[in-house]
C-alpha positions, -999 to 999 in steps of 0.1 A, spaced: 1 0 0 11 36 -7 21 58 21 11 95 27 47 106 11 43 84 -19 3 86 -23 -11 90 -61 -42 95 -75 -49 81 -110 -81 99 -128 -94 82 -157 -99 108 -181 -130 110 -201 -126 127 -238 -135 131 -270 -99 122 -283 -94 165 -287 -104 175 -257 -111 168 -221 -144 167 -205 -156 188 -181 -164 160 -157 -126 152 -156 -120 186 -144 -141 180 -115 -130 144 -109 -91 160 -110 -105 183 -83 -113 153 -59 -83 136 -66 -63 168 -54 -80 172 -27 -72 134 -18 -37 141 -21 -39 171 2 -2 186 -14 14 150 1 11 134 -38 6 138 -70 -24 136 -95 -20 115 -125 -43 114 -153 -51 84 -179 -59 93 -212 -70 60 -229 -77 61 -269 -68 60 -303 -52 90 -323 -59 111 -290 -31 131 -288 -48 162 -288 -70 151 -255 -36 140 -236 -22 175 -243 -53 193 -231 -52 168 -199 -13 178 -195 -26 217 -192 -53 212 -163 -39 226 -134 -25 205 -103 -19 173 -125 15 162 -127 15 136 -152 -4 120 -180 -4 82 -192 -14 82 -229 -24 42 -239 -35 45 -275 -41 17 -297 -75 9 -318 -92 -13 -291 -94 18 -270 -107 38 -296 -145 40 -282 -141 35 -243 -154 -2 -239 -156 -8 -205 -133 -43 -205 -107 -29 -224 -100 6 -202 -106 -14 -173 -82 -37 -183 -58 -5 -191 -66 7 -158 -60 -26 -138 -23 -25 -153 -14 8 -139 -33 1 -104 -5 -9 -86 11 26 -84 -19 42 -70 -34 46 -40 -68 57 -54 -83 55 -84 -110 80 -94 -136 83 -120 -166 109 -123 -197 97 -116 -210 95 -152 -224 71 -176 -190 63 -184 -174 62 -151 -201 40 -134 -197 14 -166 -155 13 -160 -153 16 -120 -174 -13 -108 -150 -34 -132 -121 -19 -119 -131 -24 -81 -138 -59 -88 -107 -68 -105 -90 -55 -77 -109 -71 -54 -118 -39 -31 -149 -20 -24 -162 10 -51 -170 41 -34 -195 55 -52 -211 92 -55 -184 110 -34 -195 145 -26 -167 153 -1 -132 144 7 -126 144 43 -92 122 45 -71 101 19 -95 73 32 -127 86 43 -153 103 21 -190 115 21 -217 100 -1 -256 106 -3 -278 76 1 -318 75 0 -321 94 -30 -300 122 -11 -320 125 16 -292 116 43 -253 118 36 -234 87 50 -196 90 61 -175 61 44 -140 51 55 -123 22 33 -92 6 47 -88 -13 11 -53 -9 -2 -63 5 -39 -97 28 -34 -118 32 -63 -139 59 -59 -167 77 -84 -173 113 -76 -203 132 -84 -195 162 -105 -219 185 -85 -200 180 -54 -164 193 -67 -159 226 -86 -143 216 -117 -100 219 -121 -85 248 -143 -84 237 -176 -51 258 -180 -18 263 -160 -7 233 -160 24 216 -176 22 178 -169 47 156 -185 34 130 -205 40 94 -212 34 72 -232 24 39 -218 17 2 -236 -18 -8 -246 -34 -37 -235 -48 -65 -256 -84 -62 -270 -101 -83 -244 -127 -98 -270 -156 -97 -249 -175 -67 -268 -176 -53 -294 -182 -15 -307 -214 -16 -329 -223 20 -334 -234 52 -314 -265 72 -319 -258 109 -310 -286 133 -301 -273 169 -315 -285 201 -304 -271 239 -306 -285 237 -270 -256 234 -238 -251 200 -231 -276 194 -196 -244 181 -177 -223 210 -180 -251 239 -187 -251 270 -164 -287 275 -170 -318 247 -174 -355 248 -177 -370 216 -169 -409 203 -175 -431 178 -157 -461 164 -166 -481 189 -160 -474 202 -195 -496 172 -211 -477 167 -241 -445 170 -261 -459 197 -286 -467 216 -255 -432 209 -238 -420 225 -270 -444 252 -275 -440 262 -236 -405 256 -223 -385 262 -259 -390 300 -261 -379 300 -225 -347 284 -228 -340 301 -261 -340 334 -242 -318 321 -214 -295 302 -235 -306 272 -211 -305 232 -219 -339 217 -218 -344 189 -188 -374 171 -180 -384 150 -149 -385 111 -150 -428 111 -154 -424 135 -185 -398 111 -199 -424 82 -189 -449 98 -209 -430 104 -239 -428 144 -235 -395 144 -236 -363 125 -247 -342 103 -223 -311 124 -222 -332 152 -209 -343 132 -176 -327 150 -145 -327 132 -111 -316 101 -94 -320 79 -124 -311 105 -153 -285 133 -150 -272 150 -115 -272 185 -123 -262 218 -107 -265 247 -130 -260 283 -116 -304 287 -127 -327 258 -128 -362 263 -138 -387 238 -125 -422 246 -147 -450 219 -136 -426 196 -116 -439 184 -86 -405 176 -66 -405 139 -61 -377 126 -45 -362 111 -76 -359 145 -92 -349 166 -63 -316 142 -56 -308 152 -93 -309 189 -92 -314 201 -50 -277 214 -55 -285 239 -78 -272 275 -69 -306 290 -78 -336 272 -79 -372 287 -95 -403 267 -94 -435 276 -111 -462 252 -98 -500 256 -93 -501 231 -64 -488 253 -32 -480 221 -15 -456 204 -40 -425 194 -27 -403 212 -53 -412 246 -32 -391 230 -4 -359 236 -20 -366 263 -43 -351 298 -39 -380 312 -57 -416 302 -60 -441 310 -82 -479 296 -74 -494 299 -109 -504 277 -140 -472 274 -160 -492 281 -196 -497 315 -180 -465 324 -161 -439 311 -183 -448 329 -213 -453 361 -193 -415 352 -182 -406 350 -217 -419 382 -229 -403 402 -201 -370 386 -206 
């Protein structure tokens, strides 16, 4: 096991082969807290022809070293291959950190299982090198977890840590041998929803709608003008997604995306526990609902008891 003086933390980067995703910057911040100035943060960039991403990782403030594994079998981020790549490096590290995103949640459990250690999921606060806080019961309680595993595998909630500065670093970039293709899975295709709007997980402003909108047509008619005026991403409650009013990738909540924008506008959302778990860390929450007893008002900074079909167009006209 690494001692405090030798502590090294490996952050597994998410990237598009040309740049580093924002979630990785949040993970680097968590890793720096784990080090507490008594170790180093390294970043693994596993991909194919991802030299630009490796160079971007090297400029992140606080990163001491970038490990670049480049091979065709790493091109699509298949969990089996990425986990194997992490595993061959794991012996050098006291902590392995992933962002708590779909990609991170896909790889981290495999790494933990192969190392025979317990994964610590959804870390929101680093108390010490072996002690962390994480939410349970849909965020209604916070538990403190202490791990004595020789290697600690963490996923960190991006809403719990400010993003590290993408500039200012000058880390060394080292090439590492890529693992062979596991042969356990193959990439078939990817369907990507393209939008001119900000990506929901990174947006500074989010406008979300609930089942009260009644249809996908009303969702578009009422919320799109407000989102356009604010330069916001569009989100939805699980009830709205299940009803077919909004696509799956708009879902905010425990089983959707966890967001913490500067401004979150909830329109016709009652505020079920599942939804609150995904957005209650937003800096300013505005809720519009005609039910005065709606739970959303308990977390809202500003609440308007009104019919959203009247209130939202008025807001749009006033902006």
